[in-house]
C-alpha positions in Angstrom: -15.4 -11.0 87.0 -17.1 -8.5 88.8 -20.6 -9.8 89.7 -23.3 -6.7 90.9 -25.2 -7.3 93.6 -28.5 -7.8 91.5 -27.1 -10.0 89.2 -25.6 -12.3 92.1 -29.6 -12.4 93.1 -30.5 -13.4 89.8 -27.8 -16.1 89.7 -29.2 -17.6 93.0 -32.6 -17.3 92.0 -32.0 -19.4 89.0 -29.7 -21.6 91.0 -32.4 -22.5 93.5 -34.9 -23.4 90.6 -32.5 -25.8 89.5 -31.8 -27.4 92.5 -35.3 -27.3 94.5 -37.7 -28.2 91.2 -36.6 -32.0 91.1 -36.9 -32.2 94.9 -40.4 -30.8 95.1 -41.4 -32.6 92.3 -45.1 -34.0 93.4 -45.9 -37.4 92.8 -49.4 -39.3 93.6 -49.3 -40.7 96.7 -51.1 -44.3 97.5 -52.2 -44.4 101.0 -50.1 -47.5 101.4 -47.9 -49.0 104.0 -45.1 -49.0 100.7 -45.2 -45.2 100.7 -44.6 -44.8 104.0 -41.7 -45.5 106.9 -42.9 -47.8 109.9 -42.8 -45.0 112.7 -46.3 -44.0 110.4 -47.9 -47.2 110.5 -50.4 -46.1 113.2 -50.8 -42.6 111.6 -51.5 -44.0 108.3 -54.2 -46.4 109.8 -56.0 -43.5 111.0 -55.9 -42.1 107.9 -57.3 -44.7 106.2 -60.2 -44.9 108.7 -60.8 -41.3 108.1 -61.2 -41.9 104.5 -63.8 -44.7 104.9 -65.5 -42.7 107.2 -65.7 -39.9 104.5 -66.7 -42.2 101.8 -69.7 -43.0 103.8 -70.9 -39.9 103.8 -69.8 -39.1 100.2 -71.4 -42.1 98.5 -74.5 -41.9 100.9 -77.8 -41.5 98.8 -78.2 -38.0 99.6 -74.5 -37.1 99.9 -73.4 -35.3 103.2 -70.5 -33.2 101.9 -70.1 -31.3 104.5 -69.5 -33.9 107.1 -67.5 -36.2 104.5 -64.9 -32.8 104.2 -64.0 -33.3 108.2 -62.7 -36.6 107.5 -61.1 -36.1 104.4 -59.5 -32.9 105.4 -58.0 -34.8 108.5 -57.0 -37.7 106.4 -55.3 -35.1 103.9 -53.1 -33.6 106.8 -51.6 -36.8 107.1 -51.2 -37.3 102.7 -51.6 -34.5 101.0 -50.2 -35.9 98.0 -52.8 -38.2 97.2 -54.7 -37.1 93.5 -58.1 -38.9 94.6 -58.2 -37.4 98.2 -57.5 -34.0 96.7 -60.4 -34.5 93.9 -63.0 -35.8 96.6 -62.3 -32.4 99.0 -62.3 -30.2 95.8 -65.7 -31.7 94.9 -66.8 -31.7 98.5 -66.2 -27.7 98.6 -68.0 -27.2 95.6 -71.0 -28.7 96.9 -70.4 -26.4 100.2 -70.7 -22.7 100.7 -67.2 -22.4 100.9 -66.8 -23.2 97.0 -63.8 -21.0 96.4 -61.8 -23.2 98.8 -62.1 -26.0 96.4 -59.5 -24.7 93.5 -56.5 -25.5 95.2 -57.3 -29.1 95.8 -58.6 -29.5 92.4 -55.7 -27.9 91.0 -53.5 -30.2 92.9 -55.4 -33.6 92.0 -54.7 -32.4 88.4 -50.9 -31.9 89.0 -50.6 -35.4 90.9 -52.8 -37.4 88.3 -54.9 -35.3 85.7 -57.0 -38.7 84.6 -58.0 -39.5 88.6 -61.5 -39.0 87.5 -63.4 -38.3 84.2 -65.2 -34.8 85.2 -61.7 -33.2 87.3 -61.6 -30.7 84.7 -65.2 -29.8 84.6 -64.8 -29.2 88.7 -61.7 -27.3 87.9 -63.3 -25.1 85.2 -66.2 -24.4 87.8 -63.9 -23.8 90.3 -62.1 -20.9 88.3 -65.2 -20.0 87.7 -66.6 -19.3 91.0 -62.9 -17.7 92.1 -63.7 -15.1 89.2 -60.7 -16.3 87.4 -62.6 -16.3 84.1 -60.2 -16.2 81.2 -58.7 -19.5 82.6 -62.3 -20.6 83.4 -63.5 -20.3 79.7 -60.2 -22.2 78.4 -60.7 -25.1 80.9 -64.5 -25.3 79.9 -63.6 -25.8 76.4 -60.7 -28.4 77.5 -63.1 -30.3 79.0 -65.9 -30.2 76.0 -63.1 -31.0 73.6 -62.4 -34.1 76.1 -65.9 -35.2 75.4 -67.3 -38.2 73.2 -70.1 -37.5 70.6 -72.5 -38.6 72.9 -71.3 -37.1 76.1 -71.1 -33.7 74.1 -74.7 -34.3 73.0 -75.8 -34.7 76.5 -73.5 -31.9 78.1 -72.7 -29.6 75.4 -75.3 -26.9 76.0 -74.7 -26.9 79.9 -70.8 -26.0 78.9 -71.8 -23.5 76.5 -74.3 -21.8 78.9 -71.4 -21.8 81.6 -68.6 -19.9 79.2 -71.7 -17.5 78.3 -71.9 -16.7 82.0 -68.0 -16.4 82.4 -68.3 -13.6 79.9 -71.3 -12.0 81.1 -69.2 -12.1 84.6 -66.3 -10.4 82.8 -68.4 -7.7 81.8 -70.0 -7.0 84.9 -67.1 -7.3 87.3 -65.5 -4.6 85.1 -68.3 -2.5 85.9 -69.6 -3.3 89.4 -72.1 -1.5 90.9 -71.4 0.6 93.8 -72.8 -0.6 97.1 -71.5 -1.2 101.0 -72.4 -4.5 102.3 -72.3 -4.9 106.2 -72.7 -8.1 108.8 -76.0 -7.7 110.6 -73.7 -8.8 113.5 -74.1 -11.4 116.2 -77.4 -10.6 117.4 -78.7 -12.3 114.0 -76.0 -14.5 112.9 -74.2 -17.6 114.7 -71.7 -20.3 113.3 -74.9 -22.0 111.8 -76.5 -21.2 108.7 -79.0 -18.3 108.7 -80.7 -17.1 105.6 -84.2 -15.9 103.5 -84.3 -12.2 105.5 -87.5 -10.1 105.6 -87.6 -7.0 106.9 -90.5 -4.5 108.3 -91.5 -1.3 106.9 -89.0 0.8 109.2 -86.3 -1.7 109.4 -86.5 -2.4 113.2 -87.6 -6.0 112.7 -86.0 -9.3 111.0 -87.5 -12.4 110.4 -85.1 -15.4 108.9 -84.4 -19.0 109.0 -82.0 -20.7 110.8 -81.1 -24.4 111.9 -79.5 -24.2 114.9 -79.0 -25.8 118.5 -82.3 -23.5 119.4 -84.8 -25.1 116.9 -87.9 -26.1 118.1 -87.7 -30.1 119.5 -83.9 -29.9 119.3 -83.8 -32.4 116.7 -81.3 -32.8 113.5 -82.6 -34.1 110.3 -81.9 -37.9 109.4 -81.0 -36.7 106.0 -78.2 -34.3 106.5 -77.6 -34.4 110.2 -78.1 -30.9 110.4 -80.8 -29.2 112.8 -84.4 -28.9 111.3 -85.1 -25.4 110.5 -86.9 -22.6 112.3 -88.1 -19.2 111.9 -86.2 -16.5 114.1 -87.0 -12.9 115.0 -84.6 -10.2 115.8 -85.7 -6.7 116.8 -83.3 -3.6 116.5 -82.2 -1.4 119.1 -80.6 1.9 118.0 -77.7 0.6 115.4 -77.6 -2.9 117.3 -79.5 -6.1 116.4 -80.8 -7.8 119.4 -80.3 -11.3 120.1 -83.3 -13.5 117.8 -85.7 -15.3 119.7 -87.3 -18.3 118.5 -90.8 -17.8 118.6 -91.6 -21.3 119.1 -94.9 -23.5 118.5 -97.0 -23.0 116.8 -95.4 -20.8 114.0 -92.6 -23.2 114.5 -92.9 -26.9 114.6 -90.5 -29.9 115.5 -89.7 -30.4 111.5 -88.6 -28.0 109.2 -90.1 -24.1 109.2 -88.5 -21.6 107.0 -90.0 -17.9 106.1 -90.6 -17.3 102.6 -92.5 -14.0 102.7 -94.5 -11.3 105.0 -97.2 -9.4 104.2 -97.0 -5.4 104.1 -98.5 -4.8 107.7 -96.6 -7.8 109.1 -99.6 -9.7 110.2 -99.3 -12.6 107.9 -96.2 -14.8 107.4 -95.6 -16.9 104.7 -93.9 -20.5 105.7 -92.1 -22.9 103.6 -93.0 -27.0 105.1 -91.3 -29.7 102.9 -92.2 -32.6 104.8 -94.9 -33.8 102.6 -96.9 -33.1 99.4 -93.5 -32.1 97.6 -93.5 -28.8 99.6 -96.0 -26.5 99.7 -96.8 -22.8 101.1 -98.7 -21.9 104.3 -99.8 -18.8 105.7 -99.6 -17.8 109.7 -101.0 -14.6 111.3 -101.0 -12.4 114.4 -104.1 -13.2 116.5 -105.6 -10.1 118.8 -103.1 -10.8 121.5 -100.2 -10.3 119.1 -99.3 -13.8 119.5 -98.8 -16.1 116.0 -101.6 -18.6 115.4 -101.1 -22.4 113.9 -100.4 -21.8 110.2 -102.6 -22.9 107.5 -101.9 -24.4 104.1 -103.0 -22.6 101.0 -105.5 -24.1 98.9 -105.4 -25.8 95.9 -104.8 -22.6 93.6 -101.2 -22.4 94.8 -100.5 -25.9 96.3 -100.3 -28.9 94.3 -98.6 -32.1 94.3 -95.4 -30.8 93.0 -92.9 -28.2 94.4 -94.4 -24.8 95.4 -91.6 -22.8 97.3 -91.2 -19.1 97.9 -93.9 -16.3 97.6 -94.7 -12.7 98.0 -97.6 -10.5 98.7 -98.7 -7.4 96.7 -98.6 -4.3 98.9 -102.2 -4.0 98.5 -102.8 -7.7 99.5 -104.6 -8.3 96.0 -102.2 -10.9 94.9 -99.6 -13.6 95.7 -96.9 -14.2 93.5 -95.2 -17.8 94.2 -93.1 -20.6 92.9 -94.2 -23.7 91.4 -92.2 -26.5 89.0 -95.9 -28.0 88.4 -96.1 -29.5 84.6 -96.8 -26.9 82.0 -94.3 -24.1 82.6 -91.6 -22.5 80.5 -89.0 -24.3 82.7 -88.8 -26.5 86.0 -89.4 -23.9 88.0 -91.8 -20.5 87.7 -92.8 -17.7 89.1 -97.3 -17.6 88.9 -99.6 -14.9 90.8 -103.2 -15.6 91.8 -105.2 -12.4 92.8 -107.1 -12.8 96.2 -109.3 -10.9 98.2 -109.7 -10.5 102.0 -113.2 -11.6 103.5 -114.7 -12.3 106.8 -113.0 -9.4 108.8 -109.9 -10.5 107.3 -109.9 -14.0 108.8 -110.6 -15.6 105.0 -108.2 -15.3 101.9 -110.1 -16.4 98.8 -107.4 -17.1 95.6 -108.3 -17.1 92.2 -106.6 -19.9 89.7 -102.7 -18.9 89.5 -101.6 -17.6 86.3 -98.0 -18.0 84.8 -95.9 -14.7 84.5 -95.1 -15.7 81.3 -92.0 -16.1 79.0 -90.3 -12.4 79.6 -89.9 -13.5 83.6 -89.9 -17.2 83.1 -87.1 -19.3 81.1 -86.3 -22.7 80.5 -84.2 -23.0 83.6 -85.3 -22.4 87.2 -86.6 -19.0 88.7 -86.9 -18.9 92.6 -86.8 -15.9 95.4 -90.0 -13.8 94.1 -90.0 -10.5 96.2 -92.7 -8.0 95.3 -91.4 -4.2 96.0 -93.9 -1.7 98.0 -95.2 -0.1 94.9 -96.3 -3.0 93.6 -95.0 -2.8 90.1 -91.1 -4.2 90.4 -90.8 -7.9 91.1 -87.5 -9.1 92.3 -86.4 -12.8 91.9 -83.3 -14.9 91.0 -83.1 -16.9 88.0 -80.5 -19.3 86.0 -81.5 -17.9 83.0 -81.3 -14.6 81.5 -77.7 -12.6 81.4 -76.7 -14.7 84.8 -73.0 -14.6 85.6 -73.6 -18.1 87.5 -76.1 -20.3 89.3 -79.2 -18.1 90.5 -78.4 -14.1 90.0 -81.2 -11.6 91.4 -83.2 -9.8 88.8 -85.9 -7.1 88.5 -88.2 -6.4 86.1 -91.0 -3.6 86.0 -94.9 -3.7 85.2 -95.3 -0.8 82.5 -98.3 -0.6 80.3 -99.8 -4.3 81.4 -96.7 -6.0 81.1 -93.3 -6.9 82.4 -90.2 -5.6 81.2 -87.3 -7.6 80.2 -85.5 -8.4 83.7 -82.3 -6.4 84.3 -79.4 -8.2 86.0 -78.5 -6.2 89.3 -75.2 -6.2 88.8 -71.7 -7.4 90.7 -71.0 -8.1 93.4 -74.9 -8.1 94.7 -74.6 -11.0 92.1 -72.0 -13.8 91.7 -70.9 -16.9 89.9 -72.7 -18.6 93.1 -76.1 -18.9 93.6 -77.4 -15.5 95.0 -81.2 -16.2 95.9 -83.8 -14.9 98.6 -83.0 -11.3 98.6 -85.5 -9.1 100.3 -85.6 -5.1 99.8 -86.6 -2.4 102.3 -89.4 0.0 101.8 -87.0 2.9 100.6 -85.2 0.6 98.1 -81.9 1.6 99.5 -81.3 -1.6 101.0 -81.4 -5.3 100.5 -81.0 -8.0 102.8 -79.5 -11.2 102.0 -77.4 -14.4 102.8 -74.0 -15.3 102.3 -70.9 -16.8 103.1 -67.7 -15.0 103.8 -64.9 -16.1 105.5 -64.5 -13.1 108.1 -68.2 -13.9 109.2 -69.6 -15.5 112.3 -69.8 -19.3 110.8 -72.0 -20.7 107.6 -73.9 -18.5 105.9 -74.8 -15.2 107.5 -77.2 -12.1 106.8 -75.8 -8.9 105.4 -77.3 -5.6 104.4 -76.5 -4.1 100.9 -76.8 -0.4 100.9 -77.1 1.3 97.6 -74.9 4.3 97.0 -75.9 5.5 93.8 -74.1 6.6 90.8 -70.6 8.2 90.9 -68.7 10.0 88.2 -65.2 9.0 88.6 -64.6 5.4 87.6 -62.2 3.5 89.6 -60.3 0.4 88.6 -60.0 -2.3 91.4 -57.0 -4.9 90.7 -58.0 -7.8 93.1 -61.3 -9.3 92.2 -61.2 -11.4 95.7 -64.6 -13.6 95.9 -67.1 -11.9 97.7 -64.3 -9.2 99.2 -65.6 -6.0 97.9 -67.1 -3.6 100.5 -67.3 -0.7 98.5 -67.2 -1.0 94.6 -68.3 1.0 91.6 -72.0 1.8 89.8 -72.9 -0.1 87.1 -72.2 1.8 83.6 -72.7 -0.9 80.9 -76.0 -0.1 79.4 -76.4 -4.1 78.2 -76.1 -4.8 81.9 -79.0 -2.1 83.3 -78.2 0.1 86.1 -79.2 -0.5 90.0 -81.2 2.2 90.4 -81.8 4.4 93.8 -85.4 5.7 93.6 -85.3 9.3 93.4 -89.1 9.3 95.2 -88.4 7.5 98.7 -90.9 6.2 101.2 -92.6 7.6 103.5 -93.8 5.8 106.8 -96.7 6.7 108.4 -98.0 5.8 111.6 -100.7 6.4 114.4 -103.1 5.4 116.4 -107.0 4.5 115.7 -108.8 5.9 118.9 -112.2 7.3 120.0 -112.6 11.0 119.5 -113.8 11.5 123.0 -112.4 9.4 125.3 -109.0 8.6 123.3 -109.3 5.2 124.5 -107.4 2.9 121.7 -109.8 1.2 119.1 -108.3 -2.6 117.8 -108.8 -4.6 115.3 -110.2 -1.6 113.1 -109.9 -2.0 109.2 -108.0 0.6 107.7 -107.8 1.1 104.1 -105.4 3.6 102.2 -106.3 4.6 98.8 -104.1 6.1 96.0 -106.5 9.3 95.1 -104.9 9.7 91.8 -105.3 6.2 90.2 -108.7 6.0 92.4 -108.0 2.6 94.0 -107.0 0.7 97.1 -103.2 0.1 97.6 -103.1 -1.2 101.0 -105.4 -2.1 103.7 -105.0 -3.6 107.3 -106.1 -3.4 111.0 -105.2 -1.2 114.0 -103.1 -3.2 116.5 -106.0 -5.4 119.0 -104.4 -3.8 121.9 -103.0 -0.2 121.2 -104.8 0.5 118.5 -101.6 1.9 116.4 -101.1 1.2 112.7 -97.8 1.9 110.6 -97.9 1.4 106.8 -94.9 2.7 104.4 -96.0 4.3 101.0 -94.0 6.1 98.1 -94.0 9.7 98.4 -94.9 12.4 96.3 -98.6 11.1 96.0 -102.1 11.8 97.5 -103.7 9.5 99.6 -107.0 8.8 101.0 -107.1 7.0 104.8 -110.5 5.1 105.9 -111.4 3.7 109.4 -114.5 2.2 110.5 -115.5 0.5 113.6 -119.2 -1.1 114.5 -120.9 1.6 116.2 -118.6 4.3 115.0 -118.9 6.7 112.0 -117.3 6.4 108.8 -113.7 8.4 109.5 -111.3 9.9 106.8 -108.4 11.4 106.4 -106.2 13.2 103.3 -102.8 12.8 102.9 -100.6 14.7 100.0 -97.2 13.0 100.6 -94.8 15.6 99.0 -91.5 14.4 97.1 -88.4 13.6 98.9 -84.9 12.1 98.6 -85.0 10.6 101.6 -87.0 8.4 104.3 -89.6 10.4 106.5 -91.9 9.7 109.1 -95.6 11.0 109.6 -97.2 10.4 112.8 -101.5 10.8 111.9 -104.0 10.1 114.8 -107.3 8.7 113.8 -110.3 9.9 115.6 -113.3 7.8 115.1 -116.7 9.6 116.3 -119.3 7.5 117.5 -122.9 7.3 115.4 -125.2 9.8 117.4 -127.2 12.5 116.4 -125.8 15.8 115.6 -122.2 14.4 114.9 -120.7 15.8 111.8 -117.7 14.5 109.9 -115.5 15.8 107.4 -115.0 14.1 104.2 -111.5 15.0 103.5 -111.3 13.0 100.2 -114.1 14.8 98.2 -112.5 17.4 95.7 -114.3 19.4 93.1 -112.7 21.2 90.0 -111.7 24.6 91.0 -114.9 26.8 91.0 -117.1 24.7 89.8 -119.8 21.7 91.3 -118.1 19.1 89.3 -116.7 16.2 91.3 -113.4 15.2 90.4 -113.0 11.0 89.6 -110.5 11.4 93.0 -113.6 11.7 95.0 -115.0 8.1 93.9 -113.5 6.0 96.8 -114.5 8.4 99.6 -118.1 8.2 98.1 -118.5 4.8 97.5 -117.1 4.4 101.5 -119.9 6.6 102.5 -122.5 4.9 100.6 -121.1 1.7 102.0 -122.0 3.5 105.6 -125.4 4.3 104.9 -126.2 0.7 103.5 -124.6 -0.9 106.5 -126.9 1.6 108.5 -130.1 1.6 106.8 -131.9 3.6 109.4 -129.5 6.7 109.0 -130.4 10.0 107.5 -127.7 12.4 107.0 -127.1 16.1 105.9 -124.6 16.7 103.5 -123.3 20.4 103.5 -121.2 22.5 101.5 -118.4 25.2 103.0 -116.0 27.6 101.5 -113.5 30.4 102.7 -114.0 33.9 102.6 -112.6 34.6 99.2 -115.6 36.1 96.6 -119.1 37.5 97.9 -121.4 35.8 100.7 -124.3 34.9 98.1 -121.8 33.5 95.7 -119.8 31.0 98.1 -123.1 30.0 99.5 -124.7 29.5 96.2 -121.1 27.2 95.2 -121.5 25.5 98.6 -124.8 24.5 98.1 -124.6 23.5 94.5 -121.5 21.3 95.8 -123.6 19.3 98.6 -126.2 19.0 96.1 -124.0 17.1 93.6 -122.5 14.5 96.6 -126.4 13.9 97.4 -127.3 13.0 93.5 -124.2 11.0 93.9 -125.7 9.1 96.9 -129.1 8.9 95.2 -127.5 7.5 92.0 -126.0 4.7 93.9 -129.3 3.5 95.7 -129.6 5.8 98.6 -133.2 6.7 98.9 -133.5 10.4 98.6 -135.6 10.9 102.1 -132.5 9.9 103.7 -130.7 12.6 102.5 -130.8 16.6 102.8 -128.2 19.1 101.4 -127.0 22.6 102.5 -124.9 25.4 101.6 -123.6 27.4 104.3 -120.8 29.2 102.0 -118.2 30.8 104.6 -120.5 31.0 107.7 -119.0 27.9 109.8 -115.1 28.4 109.2 -112.9 25.7 111.2 -109.8 27.4 110.7 -108.4 31.0 110.1 -109.0 32.7 106.7 -105.9 34.8 107.4 -103.6 31.9 106.0 -103.6 29.3 102.8 -103.7 26.3 105.0 -106.9 27.9 107.1 -108.5 28.8 104.1 -108.2 25.5 102.6 -109.1 23.8 105.8 -112.6 25.7 105.5 -113.1 24.3 101.9 -115.0 21.2 102.8 -117.6 18.9 102.4 -119.2 17.4 106.0 -121.9 15.1 106.9 -124.3 15.1 109.9 -126.6 12.9 111.5 -130.3 13.8 111.4 -131.4 10.5 112.8 -130.6 7.0 113.3 
């Protein structure tokens, strides 16, 4: 018989199967001298000792799985065929950041002894789930469910059904991934120790985050888990490289656990979690006049209770605080709340109102965590174990529209995974997200990564390998049931500059600056200029009309109008604010007073500016001023003079209606006679159309 080469290969393959299988059949091998030759006696004793040391940590009141795992893996090298040891290794991995590694040990435990522990099948299903072997995970969850007694099913059935639902959600999301890049921030930020909870500043040049590493303040380890105490670290960006992070030390950090959970929009208020007493509370820490961190202060009873309060986020206008608490009365164990706040006493005192639960649209019977409010103040990002999660915590977003929160949307895979995805923060332009994750190719434990949202792509490409957290580039979400990750069309503009004396150009530090959305007629941000340099920086949504105001002691009220056009990319605008001292003859242009076209009727967008002028007059009760109106040269002299006089009178009438004595106010219309710009261009004519006030006496 003539056997062809490929037929010969098949026969040899089949022959090898029949020969090898009996020889490699695995049997459960106890750690017993009867199962090992005499020359391995000493190695057996060492392995047994390693298991005992691992068991102490595994069975501790608060198990320390990471350290137990080290002992178990050493013992497993001596004897890899023990069902119980493989089970323990698999379970330990499930309790660490390296959860996917649990699979091969749990599968082997089942081969060696499927009844080694009653919950082996459940943990195996969980491992399939985490490794995105979703169809097998569903089958294994069902198998475990079928093995339970009626009482056990009553206790655990809902949990198993939820896990099965999560697998179906995961299948949908993996099939329709979002299109992103994921980049490790590098060795300046990340170490072999865990890093997590990142918060970025407006121009993405400074990052604050939490880590437990050797350089922790006090250099001590926690007796509970034998890990270094947590501290807050700060890294600054130089070009494209993050420089080595620094530990700011005391008083921001202490000898105990200190974790950053939020930063105010101006970067001067840090929200810190401390868990050493009272169930876990939120503290506030701020930068002093010299740019140094002050001692953290516990937030008041409106926020902190005897229960557990954790993550928190200021609204961009610093008028609200969103936070998480597990106090009684919520929809689940951990719910998201908010409280209104007001800044008083030159920003030294933050007054909080009673906290309010965000409601059942946001909160679920499961846990919510990791709250973050976006720069526009109407999109809330948070993590939840409820809603349509694909496993553990997933990150969701909800918008505040017409006085209510919209149904939260899952941000999709691979931003979310079957593991816990939590404590995300977003850049001001919405294109980048910062988060912590474990990757075998990282620097060690958990590293901090930056996600870049790339936007939609028409062509759908199918990936074959859904390796856990291995995607660096994937596709846009197209399944409407899951929702899309949106890249905002109207991007962010960073406005920076200095507050200075208009004559000497000396910096004015600690000057309160307020920003108003003129269309909405409300303040959207407030902060102070740097105490030493007078510098300020703020990030604002593009495509809007803003009013800036600054007021320092012994200086006149100052305003700027900034209309930022829509843009599809991040841009930067530099704008200094020059303040004039209060003296007779000084003139100030009121840049945020607007009239209807060719009329003396004030627009509602002028209200905030006029109210600031009213406040200045109340603060300096002896001040007398002249309000003057000015026009460009379009139209007759007489018409322009009459129009400008009527507009000046309208402003004076407004001030009188607000309680300012009439004998402190005069008005004049100068028409086109006092231009401050050329009338040959539209820009020049616009600057000439203005309202001013002049100090007559003080």
